[in-house]
N, C-alpha and C positions, 0 to 999 in steps of 0.2 A: 193624665188621661182621665176624663170625666165620665167614662162608662166601661163596661165590660167589652173587651176586645172582639168576642164572638157576637155576631149579630144575626146570623141566618146559618142554616144547615140544610143539606140536601141528601137524602137517602134514596140510592137507586132500587129500583123495582123491575121485576119482570111481569107481574100480573098486579095491576093496580088494585083492582077490586079485593084480590085476596089479601095484599098488603094492607089496605084500608081496613078490612075486617079484622086482622090481627092487631094493629095498633089501636083501633077503636075498643077492641075487647081487653087488651091488657091495660091499657091506661084509662079506660072508661071514658072516652071522648068521642067526638064526631068531626072526622077529617072531611073536608070540602074538596071535592075533585073538580078540577078546571082543565079544559083542553085549551092550550096556547099554541095554536098552529103547529101541531105535530109533536108538541111538548106536552106530555100530559103530567099535571102536578096534583098532588092530594096535600093541601095546606093544613098544618097542624093549627088547632086553635090558638088565638093569640089575645092578649090583652095588653094594649099599650101602656096601661097605668101601671103594669107590674114589671119586675125586673126579670132578666133573662133572655136568651135567644129563642126565636121560633124557627120553624123550617117546613120543609116539605118532601114528601115522597115524590120521586120523579121517575117517570118511564119515558126513556129515549134511548136509542141505539147507542149513544156514547155514555150512557151510564150503566155501568156493569156491577152487580152486586158482589160482596166478597166476605167470606167469614175470617179471612187471615190478612188481607191487604188493605191499606188504607188507615184512615183515623177511626178512632172508636169514640162514639157519642155516648156521653153520660147523661141519662134522663133523672132528673130529681124526682125523688119519691119521699112520702113520709116514713114508710119503712118497706125496704125492697122486698120483704116476703110477702106483701099484698099483691104486687105486680107479677112476682114470681109464681103466685099460686094461679095466676090466669095464663101463663105463658104456653104450656102444653096444651090446654083445652083449645087455645086460639090457633093452634098449628105449629108454633115454635118449639124450640129445645132450650134447656138449660145447660150452658156450658160450663159455667162455675156457680156454685150455690152462694148464698150471702156469706161473705168473707169479711172479717175486720180489717181495714187498711192500716190501722195503727197510728200512733202520734195524735190521737184525738180527731181524725180526719173521718170518721164514721165507718160506714160499710158499703160494699160494692158487690155486684153479681153481673156475670156476663150471660147473654142470650142470643141465640141466633134466631132471627125472625123467619117468616115464611118464604122469603126471598133468598136467604143465604147470607144475609148480613149479619156481622157482629155488632151488637149494642151492649151498652151497659146501664146498669141501674145504680143509683147512689142514694144513700140516706144516712142521717146522723143516728138514727135509731137501729 
């Protein structure tokens, strides 16, 4: 395999503007919202010159947020404490604080976003 297996992800949302504000604030980014014939998407910034997957927030009747079901997406961070410090002010909650993974794999934290999704943060620091 000549590239990483994961190339795209989609996070279900109920309120696109609220979700955009949360992710913009926590990760200090600007998500671009697009309406694609009834499927509303909020695209995460992407640089095709860099490695890693990109993705989108998605509002559609078939996309249902969950804190306990489905995959957990890990967002890469320099140090998870930076993003954790912005989660609650952005309307989310911390499910698991910064925790060592062990085996030299760094640290992680679990967060619930404003839509009820469980996401994770990962860093080597």
